[in-house]
MISEKOL-579842 format. One record per residue (C-alpha): residue number from 1; residue in one letter; x, y, z. Coordinates in nm, 2 decimals, decimal comma. Layout:
residues N
@bavex->NUM&dofi->a&east->X&north->Y&up->Z
...
end
This chain:
residues 368
@bavex->1&dofi->m&east->0,42&north->0,30&up->2,91
@bavex->2&dofi->s&east->0,68&north->0,02&up->2,86
@bavex->3&dofi->t&east->0,94&north->0,10&up->2,60
@bavex->4&dofi->v&east->1,28&north->-0,06&up->2,55
@bavex->5&dofi->t&east->1,57&north->0,12&up->2,39
@bavex->6&dofi->l&east->1,90&north->-0,02&up->2,29
@bavex->7&dofi->r&east->2,19&north->0,21&up->2,20
@bavex->8&dofi->d&east->2,51&north->0,07&up->2,05
@bavex->9&dofi->i&east->2,47&north->-0,25&up->2,26
@bavex->10&dofi->r&east->2,78&north->-0,48&up->2,25
@bavex->11&dofi->k&east->2,87&north->-0,81&up->2,41
@bavex->12&dofi->r&east->3,22&north->-0,95&up->2,41
@bavex->13&dofi->y&east->3,34&north->-1,28&up->2,54
@bavex->14&dofi->t&east->3,72&north->-1,27&up->2,59
@bavex->15&dofi->d&east->3,83&north->-1,22&up->2,23
@bavex->16&dofi->a&east->3,49&north->-1,29&up->2,05
@bavex->17&dofi->d&east->3,24&north->-1,02&up->1,97
@bavex->18&dofi->v&east->2,89&north->-1,17&up->1,99
@bavex->19&dofi->i&east->2,67&north->-0,86&up->1,97
@bavex->20&dofi->k&east->2,83&north->-0,59&up->1,76
@bavex->21&dofi->g&east->2,66&north->-0,26&up->1,81
@bavex->22&dofi->v&east->2,28&north->-0,30&up->1,82
@bavex->23&dofi->d&east->2,05&north->0,01&up->1,80
@bavex->24&dofi->l&east->1,68&north->-0,06&up->1,84
@bavex->25&dofi->d&east->1,36&north->0,11&up->1,96
@bavex->26&dofi->i&east->1,08&north->-0,11&up->2,09
@bavex->27&dofi->n&east->0,76&north->0,09&up->2,14
@bavex->28&dofi->d&east->0,49&north->0,05&up->2,41
@bavex->29&dofi->g&east->0,27&north->-0,25&up->2,35
@bavex->30&dofi->e&east->0,46&north->-0,39&up->2,05
@bavex->31&dofi->f&east->0,52&north->-0,76&up->1,99
@bavex->32&dofi->v&east->0,87&north->-0,77&up->1,86
@bavex->33&dofi->v&east->1,04&north->-1,09&up->1,74
@bavex->34&dofi->f&east->1,41&north->-1,14&up->1,72
@bavex->35&dofi->v&east->1,48&north->-1,40&up->1,45
@bavex->36&dofi->g&east->1,78&north->-1,54&up->1,28
@bavex->37&dofi->p&east->1,98&north->-1,86&up->1,24
@bavex->38&dofi->s&east->2,15&north->-2,04&up->1,54
@bavex->39&dofi->g&east->2,44&north->-1,84&up->1,67
@bavex->40&dofi->c&east->2,33&north->-1,51&up->1,54
@bavex->41&dofi->g&east->2,31&north->-1,36&up->1,89
@bavex->42&dofi->k&east->1,93&north->-1,33&up->1,94
@bavex->43&dofi->s&east->1,91&north->-1,52&up->2,27
@bavex->44&dofi->t&east->2,22&north->-1,33&up->2,40
@bavex->45&dofi->l&east->2,06&north->-1,00&up->2,32
@bavex->46&dofi->l&east->1,74&north->-1,11&up->2,50
@bavex->47&dofi->r&east->1,94&north->-1,22&up->2,81
@bavex->48&dofi->m&east->2,12&north->-0,88&up->2,81
@bavex->49&dofi->i&east->1,78&north->-0,71&up->2,82
@bavex->50&dofi->a&east->1,67&north->-0,94&up->3,11
@bavex->51&dofi->g&east->1,99&north->-0,87&up->3,30
@bavex->52&dofi->l&east->2,11&north->-1,23&up->3,28
@bavex->53&dofi->e&east->2,41&north->-1,13&up->3,07
@bavex->54&dofi->e&east->2,63&north->-0,83&up->3,14
@bavex->55&dofi->i&east->2,64&north->-0,56&up->2,88
@bavex->56&dofi->t&east->3,00&north->-0,49&up->2,76
@bavex->57&dofi->s&east->2,92&north->-0,15&up->2,63
@bavex->58&dofi->g&east->2,62&north->0,07&up->2,52
@bavex->59&dofi->d&east->2,30&north->0,17&up->2,69
@bavex->60&dofi->l&east->1,99&north->-0,03&up->2,77
@bavex->61&dofi->l&east->1,69&north->0,19&up->2,87
@bavex->62&dofi->i&east->1,35&north->0,07&up->2,99
@bavex->63&dofi->d&east->1,09&north->0,35&up->3,00
@bavex->64&dofi->s&east->1,39&north->0,59&up->2,95
@bavex->65&dofi->d&east->1,57&north->0,47&up->3,26
@bavex->66&dofi->r&east->1,92&north->0,33&up->3,21
@bavex->67&dofi->m&east->1,92&north->-0,04&up->3,32
@bavex->68&dofi->n&east->2,27&north->-0,16&up->3,26
@bavex->69&dofi->d&east->2,36&north->-0,20&up->3,63
@bavex->70&dofi->v&east->2,01&north->-0,27&up->3,76
@bavex->71&dofi->p&east->1,96&north->-0,63&up->3,89
@bavex->72&dofi->p&east->1,73&north->-0,85&up->3,69
@bavex->73&dofi->d&east->1,46&north->-0,86&up->3,96
@bavex->74&dofi->k&east->1,44&north->-0,48&up->3,97
@bavex->75&dofi->r&east->1,39&north->-0,43&up->3,59
@bavex->76&dofi->g&east->1,02&north->-0,50&up->3,59
@bavex->77&dofi->l&east->1,05&north->-0,78&up->3,34
@bavex->78&dofi->a&east->0,93&north->-1,14&up->3,33
@bavex->79&dofi->m&east->1,09&north->-1,41&up->3,12
@bavex->80&dofi->v&east->0,95&north->-1,74&up->2,98
@bavex->81&dofi->f&east->1,23&north->-1,99&up->2,89
@bavex->82&dofi->q&east->1,25&north->-2,27&up->2,64
@bavex->83&dofi->t&east->1,22&north->-2,53&up->2,92
@bavex->84&dofi->y&east->0,91&north->-2,50&up->3,15
@bavex->85&dofi->a&east->1,11&north->-2,55&up->3,47
@bavex->86&dofi->l&east->0,80&north->-2,61&up->3,68
@bavex->87&dofi->y&east->0,83&north->-2,73&up->4,03
@bavex->88&dofi->p&east->0,70&north->-3,09&up->4,02
@bavex->89&dofi->h&east->0,58&north->-3,10&up->4,38
@bavex->90&dofi->m&east->0,37&north->-2,78&up->4,35
@bavex->91&dofi->t&east->0,03&north->-2,74&up->4,19
@bavex->92&dofi->v&east->-0,04&north->-2,52&up->3,90
@bavex->93&dofi->a&east->-0,16&north->-2,24&up->4,13
@bavex->94&dofi->e&east->0,14&north->-2,28&up->4,35
@bavex->95&dofi->n&east->0,38&north->-2,27&up->4,06
@bavex->96&dofi->m&east->0,22&north->-1,96&up->3,92
@bavex->97&dofi->a&east->0,22&north->-1,78&up->4,25
@bavex->98&dofi->f&east->0,57&north->-1,88&up->4,37
@bavex->99&dofi->s&east->0,74&north->-1,56&up->4,27
@bavex->100&dofi->l&east->0,48&north->-1,36&up->4,46
@bavex->101&dofi->r&east->0,54&north->-1,59&up->4,76
@bavex->102&dofi->l&east->0,91&north->-1,50&up->4,74
@bavex->103&dofi->a&east->0,82&north->-1,14&up->4,73
@bavex->104&dofi->g&east->0,62&north->-1,16&up->5,05
@bavex->105&dofi->v&east->0,28&north->-1,11&up->4,90
@bavex->106&dofi->p&east->0,00&north->-1,22&up->5,13
@bavex->107&dofi->k&east->-0,15&north->-1,57&up->5,06
@bavex->108&dofi->a&east->-0,49&north->-1,43&up->4,98
@bavex->109&dofi->r&east->-0,36&north->-1,19&up->4,73
@bavex->110&dofi->r&east->-0,14&north->-1,46&up->4,57
@bavex->111&dofi->h&east->-0,44&north->-1,69&up->4,54
@bavex->112&dofi->e&east->-0,65&north->-1,40&up->4,38
@bavex->113&dofi->r&east->-0,38&north->-1,32&up->4,13
@bavex->114&dofi->a&east->-0,33&north->-1,68&up->4,03
@bavex->115&dofi->q&east->-0,71&north->-1,71&up->3,98
@bavex->116&dofi->d&east->-0,71&north->-1,40&up->3,76
@bavex->117&dofi->v&east->-0,42&north->-1,53&up->3,54
@bavex->118&dofi->a&east->-0,57&north->-1,88&up->3,52
@bavex->119&dofi->r&east->-0,89&north->-1,72&up->3,38
@bavex->120&dofi->i&east->-0,69&north->-1,54&up->3,11
@bavex->121&dofi->l&east->-0,50&north->-1,85&up->3,02
@bavex->122&dofi->q&east->-0,79&north->-2,09&up->3,05
@bavex->123&dofi->l&east->-0,62&north->-2,28&up->3,33
@bavex->124&dofi->e&east->-0,89&north->-2,26&up->3,59
@bavex->125&dofi->p&east->-0,99&north->-2,63&up->3,58
@bavex->126&dofi->l&east->-0,62&north->-2,73&up->3,62
@bavex->127&dofi->l&east->-0,52&north->-2,51&up->3,93
@bavex->128&dofi->n&east->-0,50&north->-2,81&up->4,16
@bavex->129&dofi->r&east->-0,31&north->-3,04&up->3,93
@bavex->130&dofi->k&east->0,07&north->-3,10&up->3,94
@bavex->131&dofi->p&east->0,29&north->-3,07&up->3,63
@bavex->132&dofi->r&east->0,30&north->-3,44&up->3,56
@bavex->133&dofi->a&east->-0,07&north->-3,44&up->3,50
@bavex->134&dofi->l&east->-0,05&north->-3,17&up->3,23
@bavex->135&dofi->s&east->0,01&north->-3,18&up->2,86
@bavex->136&dofi->g&east->0,31&north->-2,99&up->2,70
@bavex->137&dofi->g&east->0,09&north->-2,71&up->2,59
@bavex->138&dofi->q&east->-0,07&north->-2,68&up->2,94
@bavex->139&dofi->r&east->0,27&north->-2,67&up->3,10
@bavex->140&dofi->q&east->0,38&north->-2,39&up->2,87
@bavex->141&dofi->r&east->0,07&north->-2,19&up->2,96
@bavex->142&dofi->v&east->0,16&north->-2,24&up->3,33
@bavex->143&dofi->a&east->0,51&north->-2,11&up->3,26
@bavex->144&dofi->i&east->0,35&north->-1,81&up->3,09
@bavex->145&dofi->g&east->0,12&north->-1,77&up->3,38
@bavex->146&dofi->r&east->0,41&north->-1,76&up->3,62
@bavex->147&dofi->a&east->0,54&north->-1,46&up->3,43
@bavex->148&dofi->l&east->0,20&north->-1,30&up->3,40
@bavex->149&dofi->v&east->0,12&north->-1,30&up->3,78
@bavex->150&dofi->r&east->0,40&north->-1,05&up->3,83
@bavex->151&dofi->n&east->0,23&north->-0,79&up->3,61
@bavex->152&dofi->p&east->0,56&north->-0,70&up->3,44
@bavex->153&dofi->k&east->0,64&north->-0,40&up->3,22
@bavex->154&dofi->v&east->0,78&north->-0,63&up->2,95
@bavex->155&dofi->f&east->0,75&north->-1,00&up->2,87
@bavex->156&dofi->l&east->1,05&north->-1,18&up->2,73
@bavex->157&dofi->f&east->1,01&north->-1,52&up->2,55
@bavex->158&dofi->d&east->1,32&north->-1,73&up->2,47
@bavex->159&dofi->e&east->1,20&north->-1,99&up->2,21
@bavex->160&dofi->p&east->0,91&north->-2,10&up->2,43
@bavex->161&dofi->l&east->0,75&north->-2,33&up->2,17
@bavex->162&dofi->s&east->1,05&north->-2,52&up->2,04
@bavex->163&dofi->n&east->0,98&north->-2,82&up->2,26
@bavex->164&dofi->l&east->0,62&north->-2,86&up->2,14
@bavex->165&dofi->d&east->0,50&north->-3,07&up->1,85
@bavex->166&dofi->a&east->0,38&north->-2,91&up->1,53
@bavex->167&dofi->a&east->0,00&north->-2,90&up->1,62
@bavex->168&dofi->l&east->0,07&north->-2,76&up->1,97
@bavex->169&dofi->r&east->0,30&north->-2,49&up->1,83
@bavex->170&dofi->v&east->0,02&north->-2,37&up->1,60
@bavex->171&dofi->q&east->-0,22&north->-2,37&up->1,89
@bavex->172&dofi->m&east->0,02&north->-2,18&up->2,12
@bavex->173&dofi->r&east->0,09&north->-1,93&up->1,85
@bavex->174&dofi->i&east->-0,28&north->-1,85&up->1,84
@bavex->175&dofi->e&east->-0,30&north->-1,83&up->2,22
@bavex->176&dofi->l&east->0,01&north->-1,60&up->2,24
@bavex->177&dofi->a&east->-0,13&north->-1,37&up->1,98
@bavex->178&dofi->s&east->-0,46&north->-1,36&up->2,16
@bavex->179&dofi->l&east->-0,28&north->-1,29&up->2,50
@bavex->180&dofi->h&east->-0,10&north->-1,00&up->2,35
@bavex->181&dofi->d&east->-0,42&north->-0,86&up->2,21
@bavex->182&dofi->t&east->-0,58&north->-0,89&up->2,56
@bavex->183&dofi->l&east->-0,29&north->-0,75&up->2,76
@bavex->184&dofi->k&east->-0,16&north->-0,49&up->2,52
@bavex->185&dofi->s&east->0,18&north->-0,55&up->2,69
@bavex->186&dofi->t&east->0,52&north->-0,50&up->2,53
@bavex->187&dofi->m&east->0,66&north->-0,85&up->2,44
@bavex->188&dofi->i&east->1,00&north->-0,95&up->2,30
@bavex->189&dofi->y&east->1,01&north->-1,30&up->2,15
@bavex->190&dofi->v&east->1,31&north->-1,50&up->2,03
@bavex->191&dofi->t&east->1,28&north->-1,77&up->1,77
@bavex->192&dofi->h&east->1,48&north->-1,93&up->1,48
@bavex->193&dofi->d&east->1,14&north->-2,02&up->1,32
@bavex->194&dofi->q&east->1,05&north->-1,75&up->1,06
@bavex->195&dofi->v&east->0,70&north->-1,88&up->1,05
@bavex->196&dofi->e&east->0,65&north->-1,79&up->1,42
@bavex->197&dofi->a&east->0,81&north->-1,45&up->1,35
@bavex->198&dofi->m&east->0,57&north->-1,38&up->1,05
@bavex->199&dofi->t&east->0,26&north->-1,49&up->1,24
@bavex->200&dofi->l&east->0,32&north->-1,33&up->1,58
@bavex->201&dofi->a&east->0,52&north->-1,01&up->1,53
@bavex->202&dofi->d&east->0,42&north->-0,65&up->1,49
@bavex->203&dofi->k&east->0,79&north->-0,59&up->1,42
@bavex->204&dofi->i&east->1,06&north->-0,84&up->1,32
@bavex->205&dofi->v&east->1,43&north->-0,79&up->1,40
@bavex->206&dofi->v&east->1,64&north->-1,00&up->1,17
@bavex->207&dofi->l&east->1,98&north->-1,08&up->1,32
@bavex->208&dofi->q&east->2,29&north->-1,23&up->1,16
@bavex->209&dofi->g&east->2,64&north->-1,25&up->1,31
@bavex->210&dofi->g&east->2,55&north->-1,02&up->1,60
@bavex->211&dofi->v&east->2,42&north->-0,73&up->1,39
@bavex->212&dofi->i&east->2,07&north->-0,63&up->1,28
@bavex->213&dofi->e&east->2,02&north->-0,69&up->0,91
@bavex->214&dofi->q&east->1,67&north->-0,54&up->0,89
@bavex->215&dofi->v&east->1,38&north->-0,42&up->1,11
@bavex->216&dofi->g&east->1,03&north->-0,40&up->0,99
@bavex->217&dofi->s&east->0,68&north->-0,54&up->0,97
@bavex->218&dofi->p&east->0,65&north->-0,90&up->0,85
@bavex->219&dofi->l&east->0,51&north->-0,80&up->0,51
@bavex->220&dofi->d&east->0,77&north->-0,52&up->0,47
@bavex->221&dofi->l&east->1,05&north->-0,77&up->0,52
@bavex->222&dofi->y&east->0,87&north->-1,02&up->0,29
@bavex->223&dofi->h&east->0,81&north->-0,79&up->0,00
@bavex->224&dofi->h&east->1,10&north->-0,54&up->0,05
@bavex->225&dofi->p&east->1,41&north->-0,73&up->0,19
@bavex->226&dofi->h&east->1,72&north->-0,51&up->0,21
@bavex->227&dofi->n&east->1,96&north->-0,79&up->0,11
@bavex->228&dofi->l&east->2,01&north->-1,15&up->0,01
@bavex->229&dofi->f&east->2,02&north->-1,28&up->0,36
@bavex->230&dofi->v&east->1,68&north->-1,13&up->0,46
@bavex->231&dofi->a&east->1,53&north->-1,23&up->0,13
@bavex->232&dofi->g&east->1,64&north->-1,59&up->0,18
@bavex->233&dofi->f&east->1,56&north->-1,62&up->0,54
@bavex->234&dofi->i&east->1,20&north->-1,47&up->0,54
@bavex->235&dofi->g&east->0,96&north->-1,69&up->0,36
@bavex->236&dofi->s&east->0,88&north->-2,06&up->0,34
@bavex->237&dofi->p&east->0,98&north->-2,20&up->0,10
@bavex->238&dofi->r&east->1,26&north->-1,95&up->0,07
@bavex->239&dofi->m&east->1,29&north->-1,71&up->-0,22
@bavex->240&dofi->n&east->1,44&north->-1,86&up->-0,54
@bavex->241&dofi->f&east->1,78&north->-1,72&up->-0,65
@bavex->242&dofi->l&east->1,94&north->-1,73&up->-0,99
@bavex->243&dofi->t&east->2,27&north->-1,58&up->-1,11
@bavex->244&dofi->v&east->2,19&north->-1,38&up->-1,42
@bavex->245&dofi->t&east->2,39&north->-1,16&up->-1,66
@bavex->246&dofi->v&east->2,32&north->-0,79&up->-1,73
@bavex->247&dofi->t&east->2,26&north->-0,73&up->-2,10
@bavex->248&dofi->d&east->2,13&north->-0,37&up->-2,09
@bavex->249&dofi->v&east->2,06&north->-0,09&up->-1,85
@bavex->250&dofi->n&east->1,86&north->0,23&up->-1,85
@bavex->251&dofi->s&east->1,70&north->0,47&up->-1,60
@bavex->252&dofi->s&east->1,39&north->0,26&up->-1,57
@bavex->253&dofi->a&east->1,49&north->-0,10&up->-1,60
@bavex->254&dofi->t&east->1,77&north->-0,35&up->-1,61
@bavex->255&dofi->m&east->1,77&north->-0,63&up->-1,88
@bavex->256&dofi->v&east->1,91&north->-0,96&up->-1,76
@bavex->257&dofi->k&east->1,98&north->-1,30&up->-1,93
@bavex->258&dofi->l&east->1,85&north->-1,61&up->-1,75
@bavex->259&dofi->p&east->2,04&north->-1,94&up->-1,74
@bavex->260&dofi->g&east->1,84&north->-2,08&up->-2,03
@bavex->261&dofi->g&east->1,92&north->-1,78&up->-2,25
@bavex->262&dofi->e&east->1,60&north->-1,59&up->-2,24
@bavex->263&dofi->t&east->1,61&north->-1,22&up->-2,15
@bavex->264&dofi->i&east->1,37&north->-1,03&up->-1,92
@bavex->265&dofi->s&east->1,33&north->-0,67&up->-1,80
@bavex->266&dofi->i&east->1,34&north->-0,60&up->-1,43
@bavex->267&dofi->p&east->1,22&north->-0,24&up->-1,32
@bavex->268&dofi->v&east->1,51&north->-0,16&up->-1,09
@bavex->269&dofi->q&east->1,75&north->0,13&up->-1,10
@bavex->270&dofi->p&east->2,08&north->0,00&up->-1,24
@bavex->271&dofi->r&east->2,29&north->0,19&up->-0,99
@bavex->272&dofi->n&east->2,65&north->0,07&up->-1,05
@bavex->273&dofi->l&east->2,55&north->-0,23&up->-1,27
@bavex->274&dofi->t&east->2,70&north->-0,24&up->-1,62
@bavex->275&dofi->v&east->2,66&north->-0,48&up->-1,91
@bavex->276&dofi->g&east->2,83&north->-0,81&up->-1,83
@bavex->277&dofi->d&east->2,78&north->-0,79&up->-1,45
@bavex->278&dofi->r&east->2,64&north->-1,10&up->-1,28
@bavex->279&dofi->p&east->2,39&north->-1,00&up->-1,01
@bavex->280&dofi->t&east->2,14&north->-1,23&up->-0,84
@bavex->281&dofi->l&east->1,78&north->-1,25&up->-0,94
@bavex->282&dofi->g&east->1,53&north->-1,34&up->-0,67
@bavex->283&dofi->i&east->1,16&north->-1,44&up->-0,70
@bavex->284&dofi->r&east->0,91&north->-1,60&up->-0,46
@bavex->285&dofi->p&east->0,77&north->-1,95&up->-0,54
@bavex->286&dofi->e&east->0,42&north->-1,82&up->-0,55
@bavex->287&dofi->h&east->0,51&north->-1,56&up->-0,82
@bavex->288&dofi->l&east->0,60&north->-1,83&up->-1,07
@bavex->289&dofi->r&east->0,36&north->-2,02&up->-1,29
@bavex->290&dofi->f&east->0,37&north->-2,29&up->-1,54
@bavex->291&dofi->d&east->0,29&north->-2,12&up->-1,87
@bavex->292&dofi->r&east->0,38&north->-2,28&up->-2,21
@bavex->293&dofi->t&east->0,28&north->-1,97&up->-2,41
@bavex->294&dofi->n&east->0,48&north->-1,71&up->-2,21
@bavex->295&dofi->a&east->0,76&north->-1,94&up->-2,08
@bavex->296&dofi->t&east->1,09&north->-1,77&up->-2,00
@bavex->297&dofi->i&east->1,27&north->-2,07&up->-1,87
@bavex->298&dofi->h&east->1,24&north->-2,45&up->-1,88
@bavex->299&dofi->g&east->1,34&north->-2,72&up->-1,65
@bavex->300&dofi->e&east->1,29&north->-3,08&up->-1,53
@bavex->301&dofi->v&east->1,08&north->-3,16&up->-1,22
@bavex->302&dofi->k&east->1,29&north->-3,34&up->-0,96
@bavex->303&dofi->v&east->1,06&north->-3,34&up->-0,66
@bavex->304&dofi->v&east->0,69&north->-3,28&up->-0,61
@bavex->305&dofi->e&east->0,54&north->-3,20&up->-0,27
@bavex->306&dofi->r&east->0,16&north->-3,23&up->-0,26
@bavex->307&dofi->l&east->0,01&north->-3,06&up->0,05
@bavex->308&dofi->g&east->-0,35&north->-3,08&up->-0,05
@bavex->309&dofi->g&east->-0,44&north->-2,72&up->-0,12
@bavex->310&dofi->e&east->-0,11&north->-2,64&up->-0,27
@bavex->311&dofi->t&east->0,18&north->-2,82&up->-0,45
@bavex->312&dofi->f&east->0,55&north->-2,74&up->-0,45
@bavex->313&dofi->a&east->0,74&north->-2,84&up->-0,76
@bavex->314&dofi->y&east->1,12&north->-2,84&up->-0,74
@bavex->315&dofi->v&east->1,26&north->-2,78&up->-1,09
@bavex->316&dofi->n&east->1,62&north->-2,83&up->-1,21
@bavex->317&dofi->l&east->1,72&north->-2,55&up->-1,45
@bavex->318&dofi->p&east->1,99&north->-2,52&up->-1,72
@bavex->319&dofi->g&east->2,31&north->-2,46&up->-1,54
@bavex->320&dofi->g&east->2,22&north->-2,67&up->-1,23
@bavex->321&dofi->d&east->2,01&north->-2,43&up->-1,03
@bavex->322&dofi->t&east->1,69&north->-2,55&up->-0,86
@bavex->323&dofi->m&east->1,37&north->-2,34&up->-0,86
@bavex->324&dofi->v&east->1,07&north->-2,40&up->-0,64
@bavex->325&dofi->v&east->0,73&north->-2,33&up->-0,80
@bavex->326&dofi->k&east->0,42&north->-2,30&up->-0,57
@bavex->327&dofi->t&east->0,11&north->-2,39&up->-0,76
@bavex->328&dofi->d&east->-0,25&north->-2,51&up->-0,71
@bavex->329&dofi->g&east->-0,29&north->-2,84&up->-0,52
@bavex->330&dofi->d&east->-0,45&north->-3,01&up->-0,82
@bavex->331&dofi->t&east->-0,19&north->-2,91&up->-1,08
@bavex->332&dofi->p&east->-0,11&north->-3,23&up->-1,27
@bavex->333&dofi->v&east->0,27&north->-3,19&up->-1,26
@bavex->334&dofi->q&east->0,47&north->-3,52&up->-1,23
@bavex->335&dofi->l&east->0,82&north->-3,62&up->-1,15
@bavex->336&dofi->h&east->1,06&north->-3,58&up->-1,45
@bavex->337&dofi->d&east->0,81&north->-3,36&up->-1,65
@bavex->338&dofi->q&east->0,98&north->-3,10&up->-1,86
@bavex->339&dofi->v&east->0,80&north->-2,78&up->-1,76
@bavex->340&dofi->p&east->0,78&north->-2,42&up->-1,89
@bavex->341&dofi->i&east->0,80&north->-2,15&up->-1,63
@bavex->342&dofi->y&east->0,70&north->-1,79&up->-1,66
@bavex->343&dofi->l&east->0,90&north->-1,53&up->-1,47
@bavex->344&dofi->n&east->0,73&north->-1,19&up->-1,45
@bavex->345&dofi->g&east->1,00&north->-0,92&up->-1,43
@bavex->346&dofi->d&east->0,78&north->-0,70&up->-1,22
@bavex->347&dofi->r&east->0,78&north->-0,97&up->-0,95
@bavex->348&dofi->c&east->1,15&north->-1,01&up->-0,95
@bavex->349&dofi->h&east->1,41&north->-0,87&up->-0,71
@bavex->350&dofi->l&east->1,77&north->-0,79&up->-0,81
@bavex->351&dofi->f&east->2,07&north->-0,80&up->-0,57
@bavex->352&dofi->d&east->2,40&north->-0,65&up->-0,66
@bavex->353&dofi->p&east->2,73&north->-0,86&up->-0,63
@bavex->354&dofi->q&east->2,76&north->-0,75&up->-0,26
@bavex->355&dofi->g&east->2,42&north->-0,90&up->-0,19
@bavex->356&dofi->m&east->2,23&north->-0,57&up->-0,14
@bavex->357&dofi->t&east->1,89&north->-0,50&up->-0,29
@bavex->358&dofi->i&east->1,88&north->-0,28&up->-0,60
@bavex->359&dofi->p&east->1,59&north->-0,03&up->-0,56
@bavex->360&dofi->r&east->1,29&north->-0,04&up->-0,79
@bavex->361&dofi->a&east->1,30&north->0,23&up->-1,06
@bavex->362&dofi->e&east->0,94&north->0,32&up->-1,01
@bavex->363&dofi->l&east->0,64&north->0,24&up->-0,80
@bavex->364&dofi->r&east->0,47&north->0,04&up->-1,08
@bavex->365&dofi->p&east->0,20&north->-0,19&up->-0,94
@bavex->366&dofi->l&east->0,31&north->-0,55&up->-0,92
@bavex->367&dofi->t&east->0,12&north->-0,79&up->-1,14
@bavex->368&dofi->v&east->0,11&north->-1,17&up->-1,17
end
């Protein structure tokens, strides 16, 4: 059992509050990803769990034991950093076993453990090489192996893939997911890349300004964001946002006028919205389509990104907003085309003037 519990965790530097009261439960065997923009506090929070940053107030518990004052090497954790920090004069085997050597583990046992970890990480042919003879992905696997030999309760990863090129990042994401499936260990992973978060996590923790905005599964955050920040941060390309005007409200739907003048019905509870209010409408690029018969808004194509299997069209709308439409890769849309776009109200989100999601009025199935 390896659980991590944070209760009202705070971090203050002189007169600046960096972490502002975080409560979080991480269950045994979960792969939890801290995600957010630069400066949101995700790395600081990870370093507090590791014991590399002092906790100003609150309680950190690992397997129900309070760890605030326990030294980092006594917490049963292992951390993989953004930089590999491998010893250049040591072989792969020596690098991975170095922490065991410091702990006084006999040489035979160190060698055996390094062999076991190398087998898991597919590093066996490289055990006698030195870091300069390894690729970036191989070096990162050695850094992970160095943490793995310690058999920790919890693995901590601080943006471990940010120094790799795009192809290697994809490969390492697959290897990390496979490693987690094999080990069944609790893992906490920090990244600013929401694609990494979506593809790796059992549970995502979205941070902004030192507070948690939302915690949930990747698809829960994607389909049911609590606020504008989460809606805009999770998803690539990001959710489209339009300022609309409320024209009518009832118990089952809210009618809003789009920038082009058309009106659509969105099945959300009106809450405190009244006629004339200007909330924000949100809709994902893949939930839009070019449709001349049912068009609800028109615009001019300003940029076309063709990625082979899919195409992203950036469309300027009346009023100056830009909307991204994700469509089939063979769609014959061209630069400067005037295009009709259909917005299905059932696929739209509505956010109040404070940026909070307005709940759906009913559990009506979403349709394209």
